[in-house]
Structure formats: structure tokens, C-alpha cells
N, C-alpha and C positions, 0 to 999 in steps of 0.2 A: 148518532155522531153529530157534533155541532159543526156548523159553518158560520160564516160571518152574517148570514141572513136568517139564522134560526131564532127561536124565541127563548133560547137558553142563555141570552146575553147577561142575565143577572147573576148567573153562577160563574165562579172562577173557571177559566178554561185552560186546558193544558195542550201544548203543541207536541206532536210526535213527528220528528223530522227523520225520514227514512232515507238512508244511503242505499241506492238501488231501488228507488220507490216504484219504478215501473216493472220490476221483475215479478216472478211468480209469487214469491213470499210477500213482497210489498203490496201487490194487488190483492192478495187473499186477506192480508191484515186489514186493509181499508174496507173491502167489501164485507168481510166478516164482522168487523166492528159495527158497521152500519146495520147489518142484518140482525145482530144480537140486540143492539140498542133499540131497534124498531120492534122487537118481539117476533121477527120473522123466523128466527132460528134460535135454539137453545145454546147456552154457553158451554158446549161440550169441549173438554180439554183445557178450560181456563181454571186453574187452581185458585185464582183470586175470586172466583165466583162460588167457592165452597164456604161452608159456615165458619171455617177457621179464620177467614179474612173479613167476616162481617164487622162493621163498625171500626174498620182500621183507618178510615179517612181517605181511602184511595179515590182518585178521580173517577167519576162515573163515565161509562162509555159515551153517553151523549155529549159529554163536555170535551171530548178529544177532538182536536183539529189536526189534520194531516197535511204534510208537505214533504219536500225532500229534494235530493239531487239524483240525477241519472244521466247517462249518456245515450240512453235509448229514446227513440222518438214516438213509439207506439203509445197512444194515450190510454189511460187507465180503463175507460169504458170498453174500448176495443180489446184490450188485454184481458179484461174480465170475460168477455164473450169467448175469447180463445180458450180460456181455462174452463169455461162451462162446456164447450165442445169436447174437451178432454175428460170431462167428468170430475174435474177438481172442484168446481163450484156447482151448486144446484142450477139446473137449466134456466130457470126463470129469475135467478138472483141478479144478474147484471142489469136487467131492465128495472127490477124493483128498487135497486139502490143506485141507479144511474146518476141521479143528481149529486149524491155524496161522492161518487167516483169522479165526476166532472169537477166538483169543487176542489177535491184533493189534487187532481191533475193540474188545475190552474195554479197551484202553489208549488209545482215542481220546477226546479231550475237546472240548467245544464251543468253537469259535473265535469270531471276531468281526472288526471291531466291529459291523457292521451297525447296528442301532438302539441299541447299548449306550450308556448315558448316562455311563459311567465315563470319566474323562479318560485321556490317553495313559499317564501314569505308573501309574495303577491297572491298566490293561490289560496293560502290560508286566510289572508285578509278578505279575499273575495268570497270564499265560502262562508266565513264568519258573518260577513255582511248580509248574505242571503238568509242565514238563520236569524240574525237580529231583526232584519226587516220583516220576516215572517212573524216573529213574535210581536212586533209593534203593530203591524198591519191588522192582526187578528185580536189584539188586546189580550194577549195570553199572560197568565200568571207566571208560567214557567214553560220550559221546553226540554224535551228529552230527545237526543240524537241516537238513533239505533241503526247500526250497520247491518243491512241484510243483503249486501251486494255479493256477487260471485266471488269465490275464493281466489286470492292472488298468490303468486309464489312468494316465498320468503325473500327478503332483500339479499342481494349479493354482497359478499364481503367487499368493502372498499367503495361501495356505492354511496356517494354523499347525499343523494336526493332522497327525501322521504317517499315511501310508497304511498299510493293513493289513499289507502285506509288510514294511514297516519296523518296525512294532510287533513282529512275530514275530522279525525279525532282532535287534532290541534285546533281546528276551526271551532269545534264544539266547546272546547275549553275557553277559547278566546271570547266566544259569544255567551259564556257563563251558562251553558246548557249542560245538563247531566248527559252521561254517555254510556251506551251499552254496545258491546261488540258481539254480535250474534254469529260472527263468521270466524274461521281460523286465521284470517288475515292479521297482519301485524298490529294495526291500530295503535293503542297506547303502549304496546310491548316493544317500544323502540327506545333506545338509550336517550335520544334527544327529548323524549316526552316523559321522562321519569318524574314522579310526583315531587312534593305533595300536591294534591288537587283541592280546589276550592268547591268542587261539586261532587256528588256521588258518581262513581264509575263502577262498571260491573263487567266481569268475566271475559271470556273469549270462547267462541264456538258453541253454539246451541246444541244441546243433547236431545235428539229427537227420535232416534231409531236404534241402530246397531249398538251404539255406545250406551244408550239407555239400558239395553239388556245386559251389556257387559258390567255396568255399575251395580246391577242386581246379582248377576251370576258370579262375578268375581268374589264378593264377600261370602257367598254361599259356600264355595269351595274352600276358602280360607277358614271359615268358621267350623266347617265339618272336618278340617284337617285332611282334606283330599289333595293330593299332589297333582297339579296341572302340568302335563308334560309338553303340550303344544296347544296353541290357539291360533287358528288360521281363519281367514274370512274372505269374502268376495262381495263386492257391491256392483250391481248393474243399475244404471240410471241414465236418464236423458235430460232434456231441457238445458237451460243455461248452466246449471251446476255440472251436468255431465260433460258439456263442452269445455267448461273451465277446468274440470279435473282431468281431462285428457292430457293436459300439460303435466308431465311428471313432477315438476317442481311444486305445482299447486296441489297435486295429489299427496306429495310428501308432507306438505303443511297440514293437510287434512288428517292424514294417518297418524301424525304425531300425537294428536289428541286422543285417538283410539288407543294407542300404546300407553299413553300416560295413565289412563283409567286402570289398565291392567297392572301397571307398576304400582299404583297407589293402593289398589285393593288386594293384590296378591303379594306385594313386597318384592316382586321381581317380574321381568317381562319374559314369558315363556317363548320358546322358539315358534316360528310361524309368521306369516305376513298377511296383509290385507291387500287384495287387488281391487282396483276401482276401474270399471270399464264403462265407457260412454256408449250407450245404445240409444241413438236419437229417437227411434220409434216409440220408446217408453215414455217420452214426454216428461211430465212431472212425477211419474211414478218410479218407485225404487224397490228393488229386491236385495236384501242383505242376508247372506248365509254365513253361519259360523260353524266350524268344526273344532270341537274341544276334546282333546285326548287327555284323559286323567287316570290316575293310579289310586286304587283303593287298598284295603287291608290285604296283607300278604302279597303285595305287588300285583294284584289283579288289575288288568288293563281294561279300561272302559272308554266309551265315547258318548258325548252329548252333541247333537246337532240342532241348530235353530234356524228357522227361516222367518224373516220379517219382510212382509210386503206391505208397503204403505205409500201414501202421498206426502211428499216432503213438505209442500206448502201447507197442507191441512194440519200436519203435525207441528210445524213451526209457528204458524200464525197465532194460535192462542198463547203460546209461550212468549212471543214478542209483546202481545198485549199485556200479559201478566207483568213482564219485566218493566215495560214502560210505565205502567200504573204504580208499581211498587217503588221504582226509582224516583218517579215524580213525587210521591209521598215522602220518600226519604229526603229529597231536596227541600220539600216544604218544611220539614221539622228540623232541618239544619244538619243532617248527616252529610259527611264529606268523605272523599277517598273511596278506596275499594270496599265492596260489600261481600265478604266471603260467605255471608248467610245465603247468598243467591247461587251458591255452588250447585244446588239442586237442578239448575237449568243449563249448566255448562260442562263441556268436556274438559276445559282448562279453566277451572274456577280461580278466583283470587286467592292469594296466600292465606292460610289459616282455615280454609274450608275442609271439612271431612271428605273422605273418598267414597264411602258407600252411599247409595241412594237413600237408604233409611235414615242414616245419620244426617245427610244433607236436608232431608225433609224436616227432621226434628229442628235443625238450625233455622230453617225457613220459618217454622212456626214460632220460634223465639223472636225472630224479627217482626212477625205479625203482631206479637204482644207488645213489642217496643213501639210500633207504629200506633197501636190502639191506645196505649198509655199516653203517648205524646198528644193524641187528639184530646184526651181528657184534661 
């Protein structure tokens, strides 16, 4: 991973500006990028490191420079140590990549709005200036803003102010940075920020666990002409996400994406709900359970149950790096607006994306070919 003091200054460098940079996902992204770039860890989970993306012109990991916005004060090196204590990061990794973590932390600026009395226009201008200064200070060819902050509730009807995620999204556009929303928060999905856009933008709500399974299992039932009678689920998680999703409005925003996947793949939403419970002692780990009641030939009733136990940050970080690299390359070759080909990564993909994971992956490979041809 490049910093302003590395020897990689001759190569074009790409900025990754993380909204929520000091959170678990942001910290894992920075530490993971440094570890893979240095050859300390393999690129497990990074689709862009598979042969299908060879010679696509994606920015190399050592050429990525990190910064971001956050309201948290805990510096990245300390946050990485905390994640290592929880088993999220390898025990010795925070020490091995301490310099890269410290360099990224020095590029983090205070976010908001919290109790900020400035109006939306002033906040957008301030955030955009932070992004533009980051780009100039590090001599970056381009910048991608990625929202990895905790889920916010959907805006209330009649609320004239933009939610925080939309302020950051507007700032990205003003700074002419590409934009990726890896959260269920509103972001660009606000009427005031309707396109057209002069930069590439992508998706909403990264697909890392329970919904990933749903996007595989839903098409299976549909293609085998099996009738799904109900689909219920539960999520147990801790950390910042667990605390944020303890708010019923934030949980509703999160669950909307899970239901959308079933509607898209099954053609209807079966009865059943998903419960999200905050269990602080679980930290960054998550357990997701699904109970699927379905009907077969002659009305025979059957059940499929799945249990997904994983680490959210370790699942999300490689996808964030994938998206940042792909969107940066799309920006380089002149693509603008939504990229439905990136639906593979999202619960709520851009319009025009297929719904099943297999079809989404096929669309992603088509985009890889476009990027490769553009390079030639």
C-alpha cells in the first residue's frame, strides 16, 4: 500500500476515501490491503485477484492511498490491535503494518454532522474540500469514496435535511470522486441527489453473509419449481453494527435489502421476518440463521435450515477493495453513472442488474472484459 513516502511515486496512485474509516471494516480494509500488498497474507476473498481480472488495468494494491471521514477518535493502529485481540486480524498483523495504519490515520478527518450547526451546503462543501485536499496532497490520479459507516435509519418524511450518508455522497460528487455505498444507508438514493452523474457510482448495501446465501438459494427453489411457503431468519451480532441495528429504524433499512433479494429471485416475498439482535459480547462476529419452509411434489412439506457464522469485517474488506479497484478503473476509462454489473456485490444493486448470484457473476465478468479491452 502506497503512502506519500513510498518508492511507488512513479506509478499513478489511487485514493480510497472511507466514510467510517476507523470502524471495524475500514480498519480491516487498510490493514488487509497492506498485508496482501506486502505478501504477508494471500488475497483470499478478493475476486479481483482471480484470473478473470488479470490484465484489466485495475490499480495495484501498493498504489492505493487511504484516508477518510469518521467521528470516532480511536486511531487505526489501536483499533487494529483491538481487532487482533478479538481474532478478527492475525495477532501479529497490527505491528507488521503499523506504519501503513498510521499513515492512513493521519489522512482521516472529522466527519459529522452530529451536533454540527452548519447547514447541508456548508457541510457538503467542507467534506468535499477534505476529499479534494487529500487528492492533491498525495498527488492522486483519482479517488473513490466508499461508505463503510454504520447503518443509519431511513430519512423521516418531511425532513428537509440530508442524512449523513447523503451529505458524504454529495461531497464525493462535488469533489469529482467515484462513489460506492457499501451500507444500507440512503447515500445517493435521495431525491435531491438524483443523477445523471459525471463519475461512476455503485450499489447499496454489501452482500456478505445471509443475503449472499439467499441470492444462491432463492434461484435454486425457483428453478426447481419448488414453492417456498415461508422464509424466516435471525441475526445475532455485536460491535458497532450490532449497536446501530438495535435501532428499529436502522434494522428496517437493513432488512429491506434482505427482502428485496427474495422478491427478485422468487418473484414474491414469502411470509416470515428477519430478526436482528445486538449481542455486544460477540464483537465483530455474526451468526445468521435461516428457516425455509417449502413445498414439493404432491404438496409434500419440507424444511431447509442454514447457519452462517462469520466475521463481518473479514467478509466485507476484500469486497470493498474489489469495488474500489473496479470503480477506479471504470473512472479511468470514462464510465459514468450506475454500474449494474457490480450487482454481484450488493443486496440493493443498481437498476438493470440481474438477481441471482450466478447471473450477477456473469455480468461482472462482462465488465472485466470491457475494462480489459479499454486498456488495450
